[in-house]
C-alpha positions in Angstrom: 84.4 50.2 148.9 82.4 47.3 147.6 80.4 45.6 150.4 81.5 42.0 151.0 81.1 39.2 153.6 84.5 40.3 155.0 83.3 43.8 155.7 79.7 43.5 156.8 80.8 43.6 160.4 81.4 47.3 159.9 77.6 48.0 159.6 76.9 47.6 163.3 80.2 49.2 164.5 78.6 52.5 165.8 75.9 50.5 167.7 78.5 48.2 169.3 80.5 51.3 170.4 77.4 52.7 172.2 76.6 49.4 173.8 80.1 48.8 175.1 80.9 52.5 175.8 81.6 51.9 179.6 84.0 49.0 178.9 85.9 50.9 176.2 86.3 53.9 178.4 87.6 51.8 181.2 90.2 50.2 178.9 91.2 53.7 177.7 91.6 54.8 181.3 93.9 52.0 182.1 96.1 52.6 179.0 96.4 56.4 179.6 96.6 56.3 183.4 93.7 58.6 184.1 89.9 58.2 184.5 88.0 58.7 181.3 84.3 58.6 180.3 83.0 59.6 176.9 79.8 60.2 175.0 79.3 58.7 171.5 78.1 60.8 168.6 76.8 59.6 165.2 79.2 58.5 162.5 80.1 61.1 159.8 82.0 60.8 156.5 85.7 61.4 157.0 85.6 64.0 154.3 83.3 66.1 156.5 85.8 65.9 159.4 88.7 67.2 157.2 86.7 70.0 155.6 85.0 71.4 158.7 87.7 71.2 161.3 91.5 71.5 161.6 91.5 69.9 165.1 93.1 66.7 163.6 96.1 68.5 162.0 98.0 67.8 165.2 100.4 65.2 166.6 98.8 62.3 168.4 98.5 58.6 168.8 97.2 56.1 166.3 96.1 52.6 167.5 94.8 50.1 165.0 93.2 46.7 164.8 93.3 44.9 161.5 90.9 42.3 160.0 92.3 41.1 156.7 93.3 44.0 154.5 91.3 46.7 156.3 91.7 48.3 159.8 89.9 50.4 162.3 91.9 53.3 163.8 91.6 55.0 167.2 92.9 58.5 166.6 93.8 60.4 169.9 95.2 63.9 169.6 98.0 65.1 171.8 95.6 67.6 173.4 93.3 64.9 174.6 95.6 65.0 176.7 97.9 62.1 176.1 100.5 61.3 178.8 103.9 63.0 178.2 105.6 59.6 177.6 103.4 58.5 174.6 106.1 59.5 172.1 108.8 57.6 173.7 107.3 54.9 176.0 109.3 52.3 177.9 108.5 48.6 177.4 105.7 48.6 180.0 104.1 51.8 178.6 104.3 50.5 175.0 102.6 47.3 176.2 99.8 49.4 177.6 99.3 51.3 174.3 99.4 48.1 172.2 96.9 46.4 174.5 94.4 49.2 173.9 93.3 48.2 170.3 93.4 44.6 171.3 91.0 45.1 174.2 88.8 47.5 172.2 88.5 44.8 169.5 86.5 42.7 171.9 83.8 45.4 172.1 84.0 46.6 168.5 84.1 43.3 166.6 81.4 40.6 166.4 82.1 37.4 168.2 82.8 35.6 164.9 85.3 38.2 163.7 88.8 38.3 165.2 91.5 41.0 164.5 94.8 39.6 163.3 97.1 42.5 164.1 97.2 45.3 166.6 99.5 48.4 166.6 100.0 51.7 168.4 102.5 54.5 167.6 102.8 58.3 167.6 102.4 60.3 164.4 103.2 64.0 163.6 99.9 64.7 161.9 96.8 62.6 162.6 94.8 63.9 159.6 97.7 63.5 157.1 98.3 60.0 158.3 94.7 58.9 158.1 94.3 60.6 154.6 97.2 58.4 153.4 95.3 55.2 154.4 91.7 56.0 153.1 89.9 53.2 151.4 87.4 55.4 149.5 84.5 57.7 150.2 83.0 55.0 152.5 85.6 55.9 155.3 83.7 57.3 158.3 84.6 58.8 161.6 82.8 58.3 164.9 83.5 61.1 167.4 83.9 60.2 171.1 83.7 63.2 173.4 85.2 63.0 176.9 82.6 64.0 179.5 85.2 65.9 181.5 87.2 68.5 179.8 87.4 69.2 176.0 89.0 66.0 175.1 87.9 64.2 171.9 89.0 61.2 170.0 87.9 59.6 166.7 87.2 56.0 165.6 88.0 56.0 161.9 86.9 53.1 159.7 87.6 51.4 157.4 91.2 52.4 156.5 93.9 50.4 154.7 95.9 48.1 156.9 99.1 49.0 155.1 101.1 52.1 156.2 102.6 54.2 153.4 106.4 54.6 153.5 107.3 57.5 155.8 103.9 57.7 157.5 105.0 55.9 160.6 106.8 58.2 162.9 109.7 56.9 164.9 109.6 57.3 168.7 111.8 60.2 169.9 113.9 57.9 172.0 116.3 55.9 169.8 116.8 52.3 170.7 119.9 51.6 172.8 122.8 49.9 171.2 123.8 49.3 167.6 122.1 47.0 165.2 124.2 44.6 163.1 121.4 42.9 161.3 121.4 43.6 157.5 118.2 44.2 155.6 118.4 40.9 153.8 118.9 38.9 156.9 116.0 40.8 158.5 113.7 40.0 155.6 114.8 36.4 155.7 114.1 36.1 159.4 110.7 37.6 158.9 109.9 35.1 156.2 110.9 32.2 158.4 108.8 33.6 161.2 105.7 33.9 158.9 105.9 30.2 158.3 105.2 29.4 162.0 102.8 32.2 162.9 99.7 30.0 162.4 101.0 27.1 164.4 98.5 26.4 167.3 99.9 26.9 170.8 98.2 26.1 174.1 98.0 29.2 176.3 96.9 29.0 180.0 96.9 31.3 183.0 98.0 29.9 186.3 96.4 31.5 189.4 98.5 29.9 192.1 100.1 26.6 193.1 101.1 24.7 196.2 102.1 21.2 197.3 99.7 19.1 199.3 99.9 15.5 200.6 98.0 12.7 199.0 95.8 12.5 202.1 94.8 16.1 201.7 94.1 15.5 198.0 91.8 12.5 198.8 90.0 14.6 201.4 88.8 17.1 198.8 85.0 17.2 198.4 82.5 19.6 196.9 82.6 22.7 199.1 86.2 22.2 200.2 88.2 25.5 200.5 91.8 25.4 199.4 93.9 28.5 200.3 97.2 29.6 198.6 100.1 31.6 199.9 99.5 34.3 197.2 98.1 37.7 197.5 95.1 38.7 195.4 97.2 41.7 194.1 100.0 39.5 192.8 100.5 39.1 189.1 99.3 36.0 187.3 101.5 33.8 185.2 100.7 33.0 181.6 102.1 29.8 180.2 102.6 28.8 176.6 102.8 25.1 176.0 103.3 24.6 179.8 106.3 27.1 179.8 106.0 30.3 181.7 106.1 33.2 179.1 104.9 36.4 180.8 103.0 37.9 183.7 100.0 40.2 183.9 97.0 41.6 185.8 93.6 40.0 185.8 91.1 42.3 183.9 87.4 42.1 182.9 86.7 42.5 179.2 83.0 42.7 178.8 81.6 39.6 180.5 84.9 37.7 180.0 88.1 37.2 182.0 91.3 38.5 180.5 94.9 39.1 181.5 96.7 42.4 180.8 100.4 41.7 180.2 102.8 43.8 182.3 106.1 42.0 181.8 107.8 39.2 179.9 109.2 36.5 182.2 110.9 34.1 180.0 112.3 31.0 181.7 116.1 31.4 182.2 118.4 29.1 180.3 120.1 26.7 182.7 123.6 25.8 181.7 125.6 22.9 183.2 128.6 23.7 185.3 131.9 21.9 185.0 133.4 20.7 188.2 136.7 22.4 188.9 139.6 20.2 189.9 
């Protein structure tokens, strides 16, 4: 792969993994539901991995973050072990899996580089899937060894952002209910959606709210303490353009505050009622 301004951020990737190892492990622990710590090895060519070990010819989970036309893959074998539900997660579990590459991107990418797509899905054969997305001989793997047990995962980079037909495995659980949308209408909907993807939106997180009198408001001074009838364990509300969109838990991502989405809470549509006579 020819080195360019768009890919120079890959040079320091192994060092950023080592520097942010604790945060990455904490995020992985939250996604998989068990405590995990790992050691970081040196990056090796992907060809070395495939010729010296058959460990990766196994089902597992692929989670990717994409920057332009290239991506970084987190390859986790089923024997890591992954939770039993990873092949057919419910909405909450799928959210946890998709949050993993997003949160890892904060520790893997420089501050001036932002991923524009995050995905996570099960595959039948990790090695075959990654082979289908190789860029060229520059693709490397960074082994991460769990400190407890024999678990191991790989960070593979760079790979192609695009997934070859048939390489994405479908979850074992089929979606409930029939689909009546034709392929042409689906493509048309996607095209219309692409036109608005880059429109700016204001996103805010609301900690709590309460009503106070004007007198109480005027009495506020530096050092005043305002209490709310909300537990510290309650979920936070995320608003998009001042409309409640979803809820999540407060998390720490490096030195920054973040919110891990747990459920969508769209505002209900209010319909007017006719007066019966």
